[in-house]
C-alpha positions in Angstrom: 57.5 16.0 6.1 54.5 13.5 6.3 53.0 12.5 9.5 53.7 8.8 9.5 52.3 8.3 13.0 49.1 9.2 11.8 47.2 12.2 13.7 43.6 13.3 13.3 41.3 11.6 15.9 38.0 10.0 14.9 35.1 12.3 15.9 33.2 9.1 17.4 35.9 6.8 18.8 38.6 9.2 19.3 41.1 6.7 17.9 43.8 7.9 15.3 42.4 8.2 11.8 44.8 7.1 8.8 44.4 8.5 5.5 43.2 5.2 3.7 40.1 5.0 6.3 39.4 8.7 6.6 36.1 10.3 5.8 36.1 14.0 6.5 32.7 15.9 7.3 32.7 19.6 8.3 36.3 19.8 9.4 36.2 16.5 11.4 37.7 13.2 10.6 35.9 9.8 11.0 36.9 6.3 10.3 34.7 4.9 7.5 33.6 2.2 9.9 32.4 5.0 12.5 30.7 7.3 10.1 27.3 6.0 11.4 24.1 7.6 12.3 24.2 8.1 16.1 20.5 6.9 16.6 20.0 4.0 14.0 23.5 3.3 13.0 23.1 3.2 9.2 26.0 4.1 7.2 26.4 7.6 6.2 27.8 9.3 3.2 27.8 13.1 1.9 24.2 13.0 0.6 22.8 11.2 3.7 24.7 12.8 6.7 23.1 15.8 8.7 25.3 17.2 11.4 24.2 18.7 14.7 27.3 20.1 16.6 29.6 17.5 16.8 26.9 14.6 16.4 26.2 13.0 13.0 22.9 11.5 12.0 21.1 10.2 8.8 18.6 12.7 7.7 15.4 10.8 8.9 16.8 10.5 12.5 17.8 14.1 12.3 14.5 15.2 11.4 12.8 13.4 14.1 15.2 14.6 16.8 15.8 18.2 15.7 12.8 19.0 13.0 9.9 21.0 13.7 7.5 20.3 16.6 3.9 21.0 17.4 0.5 20.6 15.8 0.9 19.7 12.0 4.4 18.6 12.5 5.8 15.3 13.6 4.6 13.1 11.0 7.2 13.9 8.5 6.6 15.7 5.1 3.0 14.6 4.8 1.2 15.8 7.8 -2.2 14.1 6.6 -1.4 10.4 6.7 -4.1 9.6 4.3 -3.2 12.2 1.8 -2.3 9.7 -0.7 -2.7 5.9 -0.5 0.1 5.7 -2.8 2.4 7.8 -0.8 5.6 5.6 0.0 6.6 6.5 3.7 10.3 6.2 4.7 11.1 6.9 8.5 7.9 9.2 8.6 8.7 11.0 5.5 7.4 10.5 1.9 9.8 9.3 -0.8 10.4 11.4 -3.9 9.2 9.3 -7.0 12.3 10.6 -9.0 15.2 9.8 -6.8 13.6 7.7 -4.2 15.0 9.8 -1.1 13.1 11.0 1.7 11.2 14.4 1.0 11.3 16.9 3.9 8.9 19.7 4.5 11.7 22.5 3.5 12.1 20.8 0.0 8.7 19.5 -0.7 6.8 20.2 -3.9 3.4 18.6 -4.8 2.6 17.6 -8.1 0.6 14.7 -10.0 -0.5 13.8 -6.2 2.9 12.8 -5.1 5.7 14.9 -2.9 9.0 15.8 -4.9 12.1 17.6 -4.1 12.5 21.0 -5.7 15.5 19.8 -7.6 13.6 16.6 -8.8 10.4 18.5 -9.9 11.6 18.3 -13.8 10.3 17.3 -17.1 11.3 13.7 -17.5 12.2 14.2 -21.1 13.7 17.6 -21.2 14.6 18.3 -17.7 12.9 21.8 -17.8 11.8 23.0 -14.2 8.1 22.6 -13.7 5.3 24.2 -11.5 2.4 22.3 -10.2 0.2 24.1 -12.7 2.4 23.7 -15.7 2.9 19.9 -15.7 1.2 16.9 -17.3 1.7 13.2 -15.7 1.6 10.0 -17.3 2.4 6.7 -15.8 3.9 8.2 -12.6 6.1 10.4 -14.3 5.8 14.1 -14.9 6.3 16.3 -18.3 6.1 19.9 -19.2 3.2 20.5 -21.5 5.6 20.4 -24.7 7.2 17.1 -24.1 3.8 15.6 -23.2 2.1 16.7 -26.3 5.1 15.5 -28.4 5.3 12.1 -26.8 1.7 11.3 -25.7 -0.7 13.7 -27.7 -2.8 12.8 -30.5 -1.2 11.9 -33.8 -2.1 12.4 -37.5 -2.9 15.0 -39.9 -3.6 18.4 -38.1 -2.0 17.4 -34.7 1.5 17.7 -33.3 2.4 21.2 -34.8 1.3 23.4 -31.8 -0.7 26.8 -31.8 -0.4 28.9 -34.8 0.4 26.1 -37.1 -2.0 27.4 -39.9 -0.2 29.0 -42.7 -2.4 31.6 -44.5 -1.7 31.9 -48.3 -3.4 34.8 -50.2 
């Protein structure tokens, strides 16, 4: 039998949460209107929520409250505030050029002078995972060496065929 009287209690306001207004997070139910960061009150979703016990935060506020402390920490992912004049800061953290989300130290990869998420550190053309030593950058995007050569390398006779393109005929 369905429970017509509702049932679950909101993890924030403790009032009944009905199915149409329910957001679930780590076994708890919330009203959509209550699913907000406990500090800055930003709306949260499954990609932006950080849970600590029974409390919910946006990732930025969670990092400030529970992130690493001490010398070299506390300024977000970029501990050198002058590391890049192009670094986009968000809540003390740099933004990934690919997805525009905050990049925290645990997921940070540096390439082409910018901070990226490990998952976003891929060729813009073919999607191949990159390493800081195997990438080429152009106009703020990163590419594997092969895609960079195909798309931006020299054109004309003798170019674009890769290494070992000479054919020997005897």
